[in-house]
N, C-alpha and C positions, 0 to 999 in steps of 0.2 A: 858437671857445673857444679856444685857443691863439694866438690874435693878438699880445694883448697877450706873453707868453712870446716868439712867435716874434722880434716885433720888438724887444724886448729883446736875444735870445741874437745876434741879425741883426747888431744894431750893437756886440756887442760881441767878435764873430769878424771882425765887418764891417774892424776897426779893426787886427785881427791878420793879415788876409789878403796887405795890404802893405806887410808891414815883412821885408823879407830878412834878418835878425837878430832873435830874442825872447833876453832877459836872465830869468834866474832872476824877476829881479822883475818883469818887464811879463805872464811867466804866474802869477806869485802875484794881484798885482791883477787878469786875467782871472777866478780861480779866483772872487776873493773875490766880482765882478762880478756871476758864474753861480749862485755861493751865495745872492748876494742876490734875484736874476730868481727862481728855483727858490724861495723862502722866498715870496716876491710873489705866487707863481702858486698858492699854498695848497699846493705841498706835502710828504710829512711830512718833518718832519725827520732821522728815520733817511737818507730814500732821499735828501735832500739831501748828504746827511753819505757816505753811501756813493756817492754819482755823483761830487762833487766828488774824495774819495781814489783812485776808478778812474779819469778822467782825469789825474790828477798820476802815478800811478803810470805809465801807460803814456806820460807822456811823460819818464820820468827810468829807467822800470826796464826799458826794453828800447831793440836798437839801432832806431833812424829810417831808414825809408824817404829813401833819397838822393834820388829824383826829386820827392819834395815839398820846398816851403818849410817855414820855420817854422810860419808860419800855416796853414798846408794841415794840417799833421800835428795843430794844438791841434783844429782843425775835424773829423778824422776818428776821433780822440777821445772829442769828445763826440758826436759820431755814434753810433759803437758804445755809448757808455755810454748814454744815452737809447734804444736798442735793449734793452738789457739792461733794463733799468728798468722798460720795457713787454710784458716777456715775453719776448725774443729771438726767438720765431717763431710762427708761427700754428698753432692748435688743427688737430691730423689730427683728424677723426670717424671712427672705426670702426661698425661698422652686425652686431645680432646676427643670429645665425645658430644655430636657425632665428628668422624675421620674429616679431614685432614688434619695433623698436627703441622706447625709452621714453627721452621724456624732459620729465621733470618742472620745471616755471618756479613758483621763488618770488620773494616780494620784500614790500618794505611798497608799502601804496596809493597813487597817485600817479607810479609808477615811471614804468608804461607796459609794467605785465604783457601785459595781455591785447591790446594793438595788439602789442606785440611778440610774440606766439604767431603771431599771424596772418603776420606780416613771418616769420617763422623757417619757416611751412608755405610758403608763396610761394618761400623760399632753398630749401628742400626738393623742392618741386616742380621748380621753374627745376633740381635738380641731377638730374632723372632720378627719382627716388623719388617714393612715392606716399604722403601724409603725412595721419593724419586727426586733426583739434583734437577737445579732451574740454574742456567750461569746467565745470572743479569747484568754479569761485566761486560761492556760492550766498548769499554774504555779503551783499555789494556790489548796488544793485536796480539791473537791466538789465542786469548783465555779461555772463550767458548771453545776452541781446539781442545785444548790441554785440559778443559773437564769433560769432553768428552770421550777421551783417552781413558780417562782415571776412572769415568764410571764405565767402562767395559772392563777394565782390571778390577774393578770392585765387584761386579755383576749386579748393577745398579741402571736404572734406565733413565734418560736424560731428554732435557728438554730447553729449546731455547729458541732465538726468532732476532733478524739481525731489523728488530724494528727499534724501540724503548725499550730500555731498562723497568722504568714503571710497568710498562703492558705488556713484557716478559714474565716481570716477576704475578703481574695477574693471572696472566693465559697460564704458568705455571701447574699456578692452585687449582683452575680449575681442569684442568687435566690430568693434574693427581685423583680428585672427584672423580672423574671419568672413567679412567684405569682402575681406581678401586687402591691406590695406596692410599696407604695410611700416615706416612711421614713426608713432607717436604724440605728441602734445606734448596735454603734461596744464596747463593753466590754472588756478591754486589762488587762492585767499582773499589778500588784503593786509591790513592794521591803518594806521592812522596813525604808529601805534610798535609798536614790538617789546613783545610782553606775552607770556605764559604759555600764554594760548588760542590764541592762533596758532601758538605753536611745535610746540603739541602736534599740531594739528589736521594742521598740512604732514609733521611726524614720522609721522603715522599712516597716510596718503595715501602715502607716502614707501615703507611696510612692506608695505603693501597691494598698488602696481603695480611694485615692485621696480623701480626706474627704472637703465636704462644711463647716463644724464648730467641731473644735478640743477644745473641753472644761476640762478644769484641776478642777477636784473634788479635795476639800479642805476642812480639818476636821476645824472648826472653834474655833473649841475648844484649837485648837494649841496654839494659840497666833502668838506672830511673826513667828512662824517657819512656819506658813503658807504660809506667803510672801517669805520669802527665798525660798520653794520649788515651789512656782508660779513662781521666776525670773529664777531658775534653769531648768526647765521644759520650761519657755520662750525662752531663750539659745537653747533648740533643736528644740521644736517643734514653729510653727506661731499660739501661741494661740489666739482663739476669743473669751473668755468670762470665768470665773470661775462658778464652781456651789459650794458654801456653803452650809455644811451638818453642822446636830448637833445644829443650830442656837436657839434650844432648850433649851442647857446646862446650867451649870449656870459660863462657863467661861466669860473673864471680854470683850469681843467682837472687841478688837483692830484691829484685823485683818479683818474684814467688815469696818471698817472705815480707814483703810491702805493701802487698797491691791491695788483700783485703782490708788492711784498718784502715787504710788511705781511701779507698773506693767507696768501701763498705760490699761489696760486691764479690763474692766465690770464684775460685778456680773450677769449670766444672768439670775440664778435660786438658788433660797435658799430650804433646807428640814431643815422644821421644829419642824419634828417627826418620829417614826416609822412605823407610818400605808402609806402607800402608797398614800392616797390623802392628806398629808403632804407636799405638793411640788407644786409651783407654780413661775412663773416669782418676781425677784425680782425689784420692783416699790423702786427706793431711796426716794421717797417723802414720800410714807407713812410709809417708816423705819424710816426716819428722827422726824416726827411725833409723833411714839410710842418713842422712843431715848427722846422725848423731853414731853411724859406723855398726849401726845394729842390724843392718842388711835388711831385704822384703823380698820374705821367704812367700808370705800369701802372693803378692805379684807374681811370681814365679811359678808357683804352683798353678793359679788360674792362665796363666799364658802356657803353661805347660796340655792344660787342660783341654782347650781351645786347640790349640799346634799342632800337638802331636797324634799320631795313631795308639789309643791305646792296648789295641789287640796286636801291633808291632813290637810297640814295647815289651807289651807282657812276653811276645817271643822270644825276646834277645835276653830277657831276662830268666825265663826257663832253659836257656840254650848256657847261660852263662854259669847258673844255680848247676846244671846235669853235668857241666864238665866239658860242654860239646863245643862251645862259643870259638867263631870260624872269623876268617876276614868277610865273606858274604856277610854275618850277621856283624860285623863291625862298619860295614859300607851301608848297610842298614838304618841302624843306631845314631849311623853321623849325618845322617839325611833329616832324621830325626830333629838331631840337637839343631842343626843347620836353620830351621822354620822356627827357632825362637831366638834367630838374631845375631848378635856378633858376640864374641864369644868374651869382650872385655864387658859387655853389658848384663849377662849372666854372671861374671865376676861380682860386679858393681850387687848383683844384688843378695848377694851368699853373705849372712853374719859370720862374726870372726875374721876375716879375712885379713892375714898378716901385713907388715906394714911393706913388705919388702912384696909383698903379692901385689898389694896396690900401685907401687910404683913403676910394677910392670905391668902392667893393664896397658898404657899407653901404648911397647913395644907388641903386643899381640897385635898377630897379623893375619885376619883371615881367610887372605892369599894359600896359610901353611895348612890348612886344614883343603882346600881346595885342590894343593899340590898330593898330600894324602889321598886323595879322593879319587884323582886321576892315575896315580899309582895302583890303586884295588883293582876300578877297571880295565887298565890292561891288562891282566891277568886272567887267565882262561877258566871256568868253572872251578875245575878239577885242583889249580893253585889255590885257589879262595879257600876251598875246605882242605886241604893241605900242601900247608906252603912248605912242607921239609923238599918236597920234590922238584922245588924251585931250585937249579943248578945255573953257576955261570952264564949258559949261553942261554934260557931264559931272563937270568936278570940283564941282562945287558937286552934281551928284544923287551922286554915290562919298561926299562927303563926309554927307550927309543920310543916306544909306544905313548907316554905318557910327559914323553918334553922332560925328564929327570936323569941325574947321574946312577950310577951303579953303587955308590955311596949311599943314596938318599932312598933305593931300594933295600940297600943291605939293612940301613938304618931302621926302617920300617919293620921288617921278617924281624929282629932282634929285638926290637923293643916287643912286637907282639906275640913272642915269643916268651921272654918275658915273663910278659900281663900274664899270660896262659899261666906259668906254674904258679906264681902268685895265686893265679883265682883256683888253683886248682890243691890247696895246702888244706889239710881236713881243717873243718870245724872256720874257715875264715872267712866266707858267705854270713856262714851263722854267727859269727862276731861281731863281722859289718851289720846286719841288720837286726841292730837296738842290741846290742852287746852281749848276745846268744839269750835275746830273751823276748820283749815284747812283740817287737815288731815280725820278727821271725815267726812267731808261736801265731802271729795276725795271719800273717797270709798264709800258712799252714792251715790253719782251721776253714779259712775261703778257699782254700782248695786254689787257688791263684797261681805258686812253685808248689807242683806236687816234686815234684825233685830236691826241695833243700831238707837236709839233715835233718836231724832231732836237736835242736836247739840244745834241749835237758835243762833243767831246772836251772831259774834267774844263778847268775853267779854276781860277785863284782868282779870289775875288769880287770881281767891280767893278762895275759898271753894268748889265750882266743879271742879277746878282742883287737878290736884295729889299732887300738893305741899301744897294744901288747908288741904286734907289728908294725907300726910305725917304728918303735924305739927298736927295735931286734934288727932292723934293717939300716937306721940312723938316719932316719926323714925328719930331720926335726922341722923342719921351714914348714915339711906338709900336717905335722902332727900340730903345729902352731894355728893352719889355717883350714883346721877343722874343728877347732874349739870356737862355738860360739855362745856369745852373751845376749842374757834378757836384757829389756829394756832398761830394768834394775841394777843390770850390772852387775847379776851374780849367773858363774859358770852352770851352764845347762850340759856340758858335753859329758854323756855319760860314762865316756873311755880316757879323760881327763889325767887319772892316777896311772893308767896301764904304763908300764916301764920307769916309771919316776924314781931318780935316782937314789933317793932316802926310801924311798919304799918296797926297792928289789923291784923280781921278775915278775912276783907276787902282790895280786893289790892285797891280799889280805892281812899282809906282814905288816908291820910297822919299821919306821926305819931307826936306825942307831943313834940314841941318845933324844927320842919324841916320842910319842906314842900320835897311834891314828884316831883324830876325828871329823865323822862325817864321808870318809872320803880322800881326809887330807891330812899331810903329815906335818905336825906343828913341834916349834921344840917345846924340852921339857919346861915348865911352870905356864903352861896351857897359852895364849896369843898374847 
């Protein structure tokens, strides 16, 4: 959703990062471009004015950090203002004593309210609570049945009655007290547009159940209409926050940046996909980092901790380190990665992704993963362990069984063989795991990877590291993709100098006509 805005801001701030000195005219020009980028992203004009004024005040109204370059000062100021515009900090929920905690969902029809109710219930269950879903949407046909099916998928009990929405909501709370459920989520009816009947029904339900939290479900793809909808509902109900759906859409994303300042209520949760698992608390700081192209590694780690089996992942990592990684291990790890969502979504969370990969993001087809999985599943256990026994007739059988061609089977086997050869190179994995140092040593100390070779003493990035390998095989695109930038624009990739032309193959040597400073090669005469 923020791809266009992110690309514009990255271009603007990227031109500033490389400058050693910024004049007042340079700053004014950058702020004008930032203002235009925000307006094109459908951000409310009041929010745009406040954000630009905030950036300007930070650059001239306080003493700047001496450790940062002028370009990095601008990046930091923009990052801070984006966090403020998005809400500042994540919502912290408190729970009723005695239970249950009642949560009321309101919104227009088509905003994803019913699906969001199930996603929210699944989220509470993962937090250790016992939610109950109440279907009070008796207006839309099959809405109750839809919520019942989603409740089964989320493994959460469901309650509804073919009576009156107000009576259903009241009886749902009583049912939660009887069953000992500590969270009640009430799904209400919506309309195609705001009208008096809708507002009156939601108001009566709110008076009947006395909710502790009232969340408005808003479709992020509706742009500024989402802000207008929030203002109208807030005039009738006392909203505690908003839930943005369809953040994975291709709209311009101005609603997310506008709603907090215009309505005065924070974004509590965000839905980033159709799966029930594509839902989490909204983190303004992480979203600001993603908008500026810095990735969101924390969300990726949390997602992996929730969805992936640690024992399975550790088993695959151990097999990889010990040089016995087979197609069976690869299939298991592939299934683990699929639980994290689409490959394009995972790529958007990684920092430092080059522009070429971002443009190719839309072309990533998850069906390719299913095709690879089908090929491996068509192999016998012996073939997965030792692919060298797969001859021509076996390849034809595997192709027929997986619905693919022998060329696709050959391609998979060739790529897997090349990967195995790379992983068996001495010192490669130790170099990948922390540049022959910290991470490798930590894994050994914990005993998680007993087969990892001794990484040796810490060294500067050279041929033993991943940067040297990528330089040796000429994979410049992948090398660029592994460079991560922190929120201040400073390079954090430990192996960035590996294989650099001016530095030679060994990171400790200085280039021709220059000298080494802090891992970089600079021309004579300093910077």
